[in-house]
Structures are given as structure tokens and as C-alpha cells.
N, C-alpha and C positions, 0 to 999 in steps of 0.2 A: 563352470562353477568350481571353485576351489574350496575344499573343506579342511579346516585346521583341527587337528586332534585335540582332545581334552588334555590339559596339562595339570599335573599335581601341584599343590601349593609350594612354591619355592621362593616367593617374593621376600625381600629383606624386611625386617621388622618395621622399619619406618614406613614402607609402602602400605602394609596392612593397617598400621596405626592411622595413616592418612585417610585411607578408605573408610575405616570405621568412624573417624572423626566426622567425615562428610555425612555418613549415615546418621550418626547420633545427633548432630546439630539439627538435621532435618526432623528427626523424631521429637527432639525436645522442643523445637520452635513450634511445631504443629500441635503438640500436646498443650503448650502454654497458651496458644491462640485458641485451642479447642476447635480448630478448623484447619483443613488442609489435606494433602495427599502424600502420606509418608511412603507408600509402597514403592512408587517409582524411584525416588532418590535412593532408597535402600538397595534396590536391585541394580540400578545403573551406576552406582558410585564407582565400581572398578573401571568400567570403560571410560567414564568421564575423567577419572584420575589419570589413566594412561594417556588419554588425548591431551589433557591440559599440561601434564608434566613432561611428556616426551615429544610432543609434536606441535602444539599450538604456539605460534609466534605472536606474542602480544606484550604490551607494556602497561602494567597497571598504573604507572605514573602518568601515562598519556593514553587514555582509552581511545582517542581519535587518531592515533598514528595511522596515516593513510595505507601503509603496506602491511598492516596487521592481518593475521588470519581472522576470518569472521566465524563466530560460533553462535548457532541458533538453537535454542531449546524449543523445538517445535511442540513437544509435549509440555506446554507451558504450565499445566497443572502441577508438574513436579518442580515448581520454581525454587523450592528450598535447596535442590541440588545445585542450581546456579548460584544462589546467594551464598551458600557455603563455599563454593569454589572462589567466588569473587572476594569474599572476606579473607579466606586463607591466602589467596594470591597477593593481597596487598592493595586491592582497589579501595576507594574511599567509601568503605562500608565497615561499620564497627560491629563488635559483638552485641552491643546494645541494639543495633538495628536488627540483628538476627532475633534477639529476644522480643522485639516488637513486631514480629511477623504478623501481617494482616491487620495491623492496628491503624487507627486514624493518624495521619501525618507521618507514618513510618516510611522508610526508604525500601521496605520489603513488602510490597503489595502482594495480593494473592496470586496474581499471574505477572510475569515480567512485563515491565512497561518501559518502552524506549523513551529516553530523555528524563526519566525519573530516577533510575538507579544506575550509577556509573558502571560501564562494562556491559550493559544490556544492549544488544545490537538491534532488537526489534521487539515490539509488543506481540506476545504470543498468548495463546489460550484457545481461540477458535481453532479447532484441530484441522490440520492440513495447511493452514496459512503459512506457518513457519517454513515447512518443507518447500512449499510452492514459491515463497518469496526468496528462498535461498537460490532458486534457479535464476532469478533476476540479478542477484548479487554475483553469481558466477558469469552471467552474461556481461555485466559491467566490467568485471575483472578481465575477461578475455578481450573485450573491445579496447579497453585502455591499454592493455598489453600491446595490442597490435598498433595502436596509435603512437605510443610513446617509447616503447622499449627499443633499444639499439644494441648492436653487438658490444658485449662487455658491460652493458648498463641495463640490467633487469629491474627497471624502476618499479614496475608493477609485477609482483610475483608472490601471490599468496593463495591460500586455499579457503574454501567455504565448507565448514563442518556443521553437521546437523545431528542432533539426537531426536529421533522420532519414535512414536509408539504405535500400537495397533490402531488407535483412533485416527491418527494422522493418515495411516495407509487405507483405512476404511473410507474416509471422506473422498468424494469424487474428485475434488480439486487435486489430490495427489496423483491421480491417474493422468490428468491433463498435464500437470507440471512435469512429471517424470517422463512422459512421452516426449515432450518438447526438449527436455534436457538431453535425452538419449539421441534425438535427431540432431541436435546441435553439437553433440560430442563435447560436453562441458566437463572435461577431465579433472578439473580442480574442485569439483563438487563431490563431497564424500558424506554419505548418510549412514550413521550408526543406528540400526533398528533395534529397539528394545523389545525383543521377541519373548514376552513373558507369558503369553497364552491366556491372559486374563483381561477382561473389560469390566465395566461397572456391574453388569448384570450376571457375570459369572465367566465361565470358560469361553474363549473366543470360538470354540466349536459350535456355539449356539448360532452364530451369524456370520462367521468369517472363516471359511474353510478352504479358500483357494490356496494354491501354492504361491506364496508371495515372492519367493526367490525366482521362480519360473516367470512370474509376471514381469519382474524387473529385467530378467534376461531378455524377454521379448521386447522391452523398451530399448534394448541395446545398451544396458548398463553392465559393468562388471559386477558380478555378485560373489560375495564371500560369506562363509558361515563360520562362526565361532561357537562351538558346541557347549562351552562352559563360560558363562559370563563372569566368573571369578578368575579365569585363567589370564593373567596379565600379559604373559608372553605371547599367547595366541592372539590376543587383541592387538598388541603392538605389531605383530607380524602381518596381521590383516590390514592394518592402517598403512604400513609400509607398502604393501602390495597395491593398495588403492591409490596411493600417491604416485605410483610408477605407471599407472595405466592411463591411456588417452581417453578412456570413457569415464563418465560419472560412475561412482561406485556405491553399492549398497552392501553394508556389512551387517548381516543378521546375527545378532548376539543373543544366544539363548540365556535369558536371565530368569530370576525368580523374584516376583513382586513381593515386597516386604521381607527381603532376605534377612534371616537371623531371628525373625519372630517365630517362636515355637508353635504358636497356634494360628497365626494369620498369614504366614508365608504361603504363597501360591494360592491365595483365596481372594475373592473380591472384597473381603472385609478390610484388606490392607490398602485398598485403592483410595478412598475418599474420606476417611475418618481417622482421628487420632487413634493410636494403638491402645491407649489407656494405661494408667499407672502400673497395674499389675503386669500387663504384657511387656511394658517397657523394662521392668525389673528383670523379667525372664530373658528378654532380648539382650540386655547388658551382660547377663551371665553367660549366655550362649556365645556372644561375640568376645568374651573376655574383657569387657569394658568395666572400668571402675564403677561401683554402685553408688558412691556418694556424690551428690550434687549434679544438677543439670548443667548443660552447656559447657561440659568439660572439654578443653582443647589442650592437648599435651604441648608443652613448650617446644619439644623437639620437632613436632609437626609444623608449628608456626615458623620455626627457624628454617626448616627444610623448604617450605613453600616460598619463603621470602628470599632464600638463596636463588631459587629458580626464577623468581620474579625479577631479581637483579639481572639475570641473563636476558630478560626481555628488554630491559633498558639498554643493554649492550647491543642487542640486535638492532634496536632503533638507531643507536649511535652509528653503527656500521652502515646502516642504510642512509643516514644523513650525509655521511662522507661520500657515498655513492652519488647522492643527489648533487653534492658540490662538484664532483668530477663531471657529472652530466652537464651541469651548467657551463663549465668551461669548454666542454667539447661541443655541446649543442645549445648555444645560448638562446636562440629563438624558441626552440622546443621547450627549454626550461621555463621561459616566460609563460608559455601556454600552459605548462604543467602547474605553475604557481596559480594561475587563474582558475584552473580546473579544481585544484585542491581547495581554494578559497571560495569557490562557487560564484565567482564574479562573471557578470555578463560583459562582453567586450564594449568598450566605449563607443557610443554613437550607434549601437545596433538598431535603436528605434527609428533611425532615419531611413532604414530600409523597408519600413512598413508601407505598403502600397496605399494610395488614395484613389478614390473612385468618384467620377462626376455624377451628377444627378442623371437618372436613367429610369424611365417609366417601366421598361421591361425588366431591368435589373438582372441579378444572378441569384442562384441558390447559394445560401450562406455556406453550405458544405463545399461548394466549388471555390468560394472566396477563401475559405479556410485553407484549402490545398494551395492556393496561390500565395497566401501569407506564409505558410510553412516553407515553401520553396524560395520566397523572397528573403526569409530570415536565416535559413539553414547555412548558407555560405559564411555568414558572419557569426553564427552561434554553433560552433562545431560540436557542442555538448548536446544539442537537440537530437534525440534519437527515439525511434518508436516504430509503430506499425499498426496492424489491424487484425481483427479476428477473422481472417480470410475475406475481408470486405474492402480492401484498399481501393479498388476501382470505384466503389460507392462512397466510401468515407473520405476519399481524396487525401489519404495520409502519406502517400509515397513521396520521398525526397528524391527528385530527379538526379541522376548521375552520382548517387551516393552509395550504390551497391547494396546488396542484401547481406545481413549478418547470417552466416551459415558455417557449418562445420568446415574448418580449415580456411575460412574467409571471414575472420572476425573483425575486419576493418569496416565492414558495411554498417550503415546507419539505419537501414530499413530492416524490420524484423517480420518474418512470416510467423505469426503466433498460431496460425491454424484456427479451426473453429473451436476455440478454447477460451471463452470469456472469463471463466473462473480463474484459469491459470494465468491468463494475460494480466488480469487485475493484480494478482499477487506478484507476478514477475515485475510489473511496473514499480510496485512498492520496494522490491529488492534492489532494483536499479537505483531508485531514489535514495534508499538507505545506504547503499554502498558509497555513493558520492561520485562526482565527476560526470554525471549524466543528468540531463533534464528529460525524463521519459514521458512519452505520450502514447496513448492507445485508443483505437477507434472501433466502434461497432454501432449498430442501430440503438437508438435510445431505449426501445422496448427491452433490449437485452442487457441493459444496465442492471436489471434484476439479478442476472447471473454474477455480476461483479460486486454486488452490494457489500458483502462481508469485507472484501479487500478495500473498497472505497471507504468504508467506515474506519478501518484500521489506518488508512492513509491520513484521514482527518484526525484520528486520535493521536497519531504520532507526529502530526504537523509536517508532513513531507510534501515536497513539490512534485505533484503528478498532474498531468493534463489529460483529461478525458475528452475525446472527440466523439460526441454522441450525435449522429445524424438521423434523418428520417424522423423528425421530432414531433409529428402530429398526424392527424387524419390526412394532412396534405400529401402523404406518401401514396394515397390513393388505393389502387385496385388490390393490393396485397391483403387488405381487409383487417378485421379487428385483432387477429393474432399478432400483427406487426404494427398496429397503430397505438402508440403510447397515449394513455389517458391519465393514469394516476402517477406516472413516473416523475414528473416535475415536482409534484407535492412530496413524493417519497425522498427525492434527492434533497429538496430544500429542508427536510426534517433532520438531516444529518448535521450535527454541530461541527463547525470548522470547515465545511465544504462550501466553496464559493461556486454558485450556479449562475451562469451567464447565458441568457438567450438573446442573441443580437437580432436587431430588426432589419439590418441591411448590410451591404458590403463594408461600409466604413465602421459600423458598429462591430463587425466581425474582426476587422483588423485591430480595433481598440480592445476587444475582448482578449485576443492573443497577447496584446501588450500587457494587460492586467495579469494574465496567467503566468507570463514569464517573469514578471516582477514580484509575484507572490512566492517568496522563498519558503515560507513556513506553513503552507497549507495547500491542499489540492484544489483544482479548479475543473468544473465540468462545463464544457462548451456545448450548447444545445442548438443544433443546426438543421436547416431545412433541406428537403430534397427538391422542392419546387422553387422557381424563381420568385424573388421578392423585389419590389422597386427600390432603387437607391434614392434616398431622400436628398432634397436640395438643402443641405445644411453645411455649415463650415466644419471642416474636419477637426479643427482644434476643439470646437464646441462638443463634437461627438465624442472625441477621446476623453475629454474632461468629464462629460456626462456619464459615459460608461464607467469610468473609474469611480464616480460617485454613486453609481447604482441606478440613478433615475435623473431625468432632466426633461425640460420642456421642449417639445419639438414644434408645437404650434400654440399660439395664444391670440386672443382677440386684439385687434388693432388698437382698441381703446377700452378702458374700463375693466372691471372684474368679470371673469367668466362666470356663467351661471352653473355650468356643469364641467366636471373634470372626467375625461376619458383616459383610463390607464390601460396600457397594453404592453405585451412583450412580443418579440420575434415577428413572425409573419403577420400578426394581428395589428401591429402598429400602423401599417398602411391602411388596414380596414378602419382603424380609429380615425385616421386623418380624413378618409373619405366620408365617414359618418359625421365628423365635425363639420365638414363643408355642407353636408345636407342639412344639418341642424342650423347652420348659419343662414341658409336660405329661408328658414322659418323664424328668423330673428331670435334664435337661441344661441347665445355665445358659449363657446366651449374652449377648454384647454386640453391639449393632447399631451400626455406624458408617456415617454418610453421608459420602462422600468426593467431593464435587462437583468438586474441582479438585486434581489431583495437583500441579500447578505451585505453587499457593499452599501446599499442605501441605509441599512440600519446602523452602519458604522459612522455615518455622517452626524454632524452636530444637529441638535434639536432645531436651531435656527434655519439650517439648510433644509431640513425635512419640512419645516413649516413653510418655507418659501416655495417649495414644490407642491405641497399638498396643504394649502391654507385651511385651517379648521373652520374658517368662516364660510367655506363652500361645502355644504353637506351632501350635495347631490353628486355622487361619484359612481362611475361605471367601470368595472374591470372587464377586459376582453382578452381571453386566452383560449386556444384550442386544446383544452385539457381540463382536468378536474378543477372545480372552483374552490376546492379546499384551501383555506388559508387566506383567500383574498379579502375576507371581511376585516382583516386587520387594517386594510387600506381604504376600503369603501365605507366601512361603518354600518350602523344599523339602518340608515336610510339609503344605503347604496344598492347597486344592482350588480350581480355577478353573472356575466355571460360566458359560458364555457360548455364543457361536455362532461356530464356526470354519469355517463353510460359508455359501453363499449362502442366501437365504430362499426363500419360496414365496408363491404367491397364494392367500390365504384370509383369513377374518376374523381379527383380531388375537388374540382369545382362543383360537382354534384353534391358531394358530401358537405361542403361548406354551406351550400344553399339549404340542403335538407336538415342540417343541424343548427340552422339559425345564425350562421356566422357570415352574414353579408351586411354591407353598410345599411341597406334599406331596412333589414330586420332589426339591426341594432337601434336604428332611429325609432322604429315602432315601439320597441321595448322601453326606450327612454321616455318617449311621449306618454306611454301608458302609465308609467310610474311617476310622472312629473306632477 
């Protein structure tokens, strides 16, 4: 650990004016909104200023420049710090936007939102998620560097910077992510830690007493300490040292929350409430800030920031020339690079999707998923992922593609370790970085550990594929702790997440096709451990049906069906068997596979009516999980067959029988309600 001594104030006048401009823009915006967190921006303004003005490579005129440095404000409650920096740097954010902080329709919401405000790299606010997602960004940078860079052509060469606070480091996800980053030696990841000793309830000594620096040392990070958060030279020296180290770096900067506020500095009062008019007046006086008028921005500060922003445009122009030379020297690689930057899938990739003949024994859909991954991986080199130490069970490994590891960043398989929290966030970071289609696997029951990251992926509209296996009581003897019951309902409740539970091998291939085509939202594939029969259906019909969310797999030879049986996943074969038994009693039925509620709801009213005619009121849902939500499809006269209690430890066939999920028992329930 290297410690940088306290430095006396020596900064030129424009630097201090710039820092105080950032502070007071935050103070004034929060006061006007009567809502927000002023303390963090006031304390961290110096470190943010040094980072943005001396080190951060970015171009405000083109926030999507591929080789820009990424900056993540993990402590998203301090959003006004970021908005002030974006405005001053020349991003498409006006002073009026700053004045409308946290208001309806504004470009400055309470926490940074990806895709909403130019220059915001990810949605932050749930503490720890930003820091953890930055690990995924650093993974993507290292992988693309290995894939594309050539001698004299550092096409991919940028850093990922994070400002994190005590809350980020308290959340368990930061432990998982930091451990992974240290193991992988992600040297271009640099975290500035706002070490202000204050949380909402008071001093961090109340609940956060470990040696944070020692903790990151143990993770194999380089750790640096800046003893005075206002010492610009010490901060710059620390960042330079971090940039030169092969390890990820944590720079602990001793700051003062609410810096400059005579009565609220270093107190919890500065954390989550406006300072108040009287305290603002005293703060202005202490900082030597003009007392007249809110939202004061010195012209010299604007000119200074805009001069530096022009340097960003020059950096991109220089990089564009590098890309041109790369194209002449490596034309084939340049074409691949262009596809990666544009996020295009190679032409004809879908022709590599496997097709499977009818088979009564069939395969587990997790096994089919593994075959699909390996069938597509050679033609889709951006496909990259792994598992939370469950690759043999999740079938997530790409054969002959190597493992991404320290010093071997060309590998496309990732050992995430038993870290579902961290894996979920890292997948988000990879997707946000670009150039990667990330996927991650675990048991469905452990999707609970990933829920915050899944929710953020949906909120941000990023393409992430979740491979959730062992999807029901069908996993058998491991018992109720590992048997998902409520998890499908919980995932379906997340807006923007496409959940697909395929019924057989061909539906699984079709589900992967949907997931890879959905550029603007995440997809959860829900897969079985046990074998399921492969249906005797035309593959084109199956692919079209899965893409539409629901389709008819069996219908009476003539006339209208009396009953509709709806099922997903492994229960579709049960529905087909029950339909045959009903037919033996002269009760005609239609069997519908409905692998994705979300996709089905996107179809036209006419299509949905053609699948579920309103003239047929007797409908039965069959799914080995919670029945919550199924009444939207079966209606008041319908029957929901599922499991609204926890499972048990026994072989899967015993569990299905004991819990009423056999064709005979389904028929009995239908006849009793008819």
C-alpha cells in the first residue's frame, strides 16, 4: 500500500473555481428540487474534477465513441456530481436541465439513467451495482483488446473508472465483484473510493469497521490512499500510479461529506437532504462563492471545460486515423471490428441452429442449450459467458474457446465462481461496454441472487442472456431449497425481461434465436434438468410459434375444441398426454405451448384471439410452479394446475405424482370442474 502525503492548496485559481462550480451547481439544484443528496458531490468534486480534466478520454460530441474511457458513478445518489460534469464538459445537457433536477420529463432524474441522459454509462443507484458492473466493462475491454489489437494498432485501449462510496463497499455484491476482478487482474479498472466516514444513520463506525484498504489488498488489488480529498496533486499522482499497475486499483480518498457547509460538513445531515437557504448562504461565504443568484457558472470555468472537451474530439480524430490504418493493414479484422461496433450478427448465423427429430425420450433442455451455444459460437464470435461455478450442470461452456483468465484474455468462457450477484452485474457491464453478447448460467432458484442486476438490465434495455437450469421440482432429490416455485412468477413480473420456458429441443433452439435477436432487452431461458420428449412438429412452425410466444401444438381433427390446455416447458408433454386421454372420453381439446408470456402479449389482438378464442371459456393451465398470474389466460372459469407450496426431496417422477402433475390427475381435475 502506498500513501500519498497531504498537500497544501496550490491549485491555480481556475481549478478551485471549477471545483466550487461543481459543488454549488449540486447544492442549488438539490435546493430547488427540495430533494437530493448534496453531501457526496460537495465532498468528491475535487477527485472528480482531477479525473475528468486530467485523465478521462471522452468526447462530449460523441458519447458513444467506442474507445472512450468509461466513467461509472456507482454512488448514484450523488447524481448531481455527474450532471454538473456533463453540463460543464459540453454534453447535450443544458443549465435548464440542471435547474429541472428530479422533475417530470427532465434529463436529470434523481439517479443516473442509461439512455436517458447523454454521457451516462449505466443506470446506478442500487448501491454496489455500478462498481460490480464496472468489472464486466473491464472484462469486455480486455477481451476485445486480445481479439483485435495488433502491433502498432491499439484499437481497444481505455480505462474504466468508478467513484464508489461506503454504501457500495458495504453491499455484498462489491465483495464478489472485487474478488473476481482481482483474480482476473483487470488492470484497467480504477475505483476512487469516497472515504467520508458517514452513512445515512451517522458515522460508519456504527456498522462498517473493517479495514477496507486491507480488504482490497486481500483481493489482489493495488491500494492507494490519499489523505486529503482536496489535494489535487495527490489525487493525480494516485491515479497515475493506478494506471501503471497491472492490477485493478482502489484509491481511498479521505473526503468530507458536505465540504464547505459550516454546520453540516462531516454529518449525516449533509447526506440526503437539501442544505437549506441559510446554510447555503453560509456555505457560499466559506467557499468564497458569490452570494447573489443561484446556478452561477463563471464564464472562465465554462471556457476552460470546453477547451478540454475539444481535446476529446481531437483524441477521437486521432483514433479514427488509427482505425483507417488498421483497415489497410488488417482488412478482414477491420470488417469484424465494424460488425462488433455496430452490434451486427453475421449473415446467415441462424442457419447453424440445430434441428431435432421427434423423440419420445428426448433430451433435457439444458443439454440442448449447450449444444445450441456450441453450434452458434463459431459463427457468432461476440457470444461470451459462463456460469456461477455450475458450467457442467448449466451446459454453458463453449468448446475449444478457452477460458478468460489473467494473462489469457482471449478466452470466451468465464469462471465467475460462486458469485451470482457479481455475475449478474458483470454481465450488465459487458453488455453496456459493447462488442459482447454476454450470457450467464445458474440454477433457476438462484436467480433470486441476481434479481437486482436483472432488473437493471431490463431497465437499461441491454442484451443479456440468462441460462437458468433446474427449472422445477423435476430436479428431484436436492429438495425444496433447490426447487424453484415462485421464481417464474417473479421473473415474469420484471418489465422488459423476456422469459422463455421451452418445451423441447426445437423450442430451445428457437428460444436462443429469439434471445440473440433481441438487441434491446434481456432474455431469461428457463431450462430443465430432466429429459423431455421432442415433439413431432415442423421446425419452422416451432420457431415461428416461440417467436410469437404461444402457438397450437395439438388441435381436434375437426370442429372447435371444448377445452384449451395451456402449458410451458416440461409440462407441454403432460398436456399433450392429458389431451389424448380426454379425447378417449370424447372431450376435444386444444393444447397450446406458451413458452413466453411477454412475446405473446406483444402479438396482435387477432393473433391472440386465434390462439385463445374467447368462445372457449374452459381453459386449464399446467406448470410446475406457482399458479400466480395464470388467471390472465384461463379466466374466471379456468383451472390452474401448479404448485403453490414448496417442494420436497424425492425422485422427480415421485414428486410429479405426489403433487398432482400427471396426465391422469390433470384429467380428473378437468372432469371435476367441467
